[in-house]
C-alpha positions, 0 to 999 in steps of 0.5 A: 844753409846757415842756421836762422837761429843759433842755439848755444849752451854756456854752463847753465845759460842757453844763448839764442841768436837770431841769425839773419844779419843780411836782413838785419835779423828781420822776422819771417815765419821760417825764422819764428819757427826756428826760434820756437824750436830752439826755445822748446829745446832750452825749456826741456833741458833741465841743465839750462836755468836761464835764457839769453836772446840776442841778434847776430851782427852789430847793427840790429837785434831785430829790425822788424818784419819782412816788409815785402813779405807783409805787402804780399799778404791779404788780411785773412792769410796774414791772420792765419799764417804770419800773425798766428805764428808770431803771436804764439812764439812771442807768447811762448817767450812771455810765459816761459818758466825760465827767466829770459834776458834780452841783449838788445845789440842794435836796432829793435824796430817793429817786431824787434821792440814787440819781441823785447816786450815779451822778455823778462829783463832787457839790457840794451847797447848804448847805440841801439834804437827802439821804436814801433814805426809800423804807422809810417807804413800804414800799419800798426804794431800787430805782434802783441806790441800795441797791447804789451806796450800800454801795460808796461809804460805810461799810456800817453808815452806808448800812444806817442811812440805808436802814433808818431812811429819815431825811434827812441834812444837806448837812454830814452828806453831805460827812462821809460822803463822799457829796458833795465839799463844801457851797456856799452855794446862790446860788453853787452853780451857778457853783461847779459850772460852774467845776469843770466848766470846770477839767476841760474844760481837760484832755485829753478823751481822757485823761479818757475813758481815766482814767474807764474805768480807774477804772470797770473797775478798781473791779470788779477784783482789785487785780493785774488792776486794776493791769495794766489801768492799765498798759495804759491809760496806754500808750494815753494815751502814743500820743495827741497830747495826752500829748505836747502836755502834756509839751511845754507843761510843758517850754516853760513854756506852757499846753497846748492839748489837742485830744482827739487 
């Protein structure tokens, strides 16, 4: 059987590919658990400093959930099984200490859009389409999408996307702030790996503490968030990397960050 998720290491970058092209990379429990296991492996590998996530084939990033599977479930079973898993796995990506880059190579519908909402940086193929079409099935986004979307784009636009269930183009996704920029599909993966490689040159320890500051601060009132930032930058200045970076600048050389 083929791997549901292919995990590769390219230098300091981990590349995860959701590999169910026949079903347009639809997410079922098995695929989500494979994705979680692959993420755990990359998180535990100190040599991996950034993570790229993409979909197999040239049609879809993730075309959503498995509709027949959804139709087969009643509410409590869904809550305890599929919903429990997809919420946990998406949250694992969202709170990962390592920067994540989405290479959105095609359709990102339903769960596909919900997954990209949990990634740090999102590059999107010009041909890709995004959307939350759940309402057309008599459902609504239930893998974190309804809550993440209203925190990331204007409320009126988020409601229009969810109430109408229509697809948006890659350009619209960028203008809304859902994605960073469009890239021609043939260059998409290279571009995502290049961004990841650029991030991988930075201090992994400082990136970790920065990500935690952003993650925690977003949920705090500003005075608390500023106090938290002040404490976290103090931690950074206890690291060897911070002093290596400053010294490298003064000595006009490239810094060698070790994560210590």
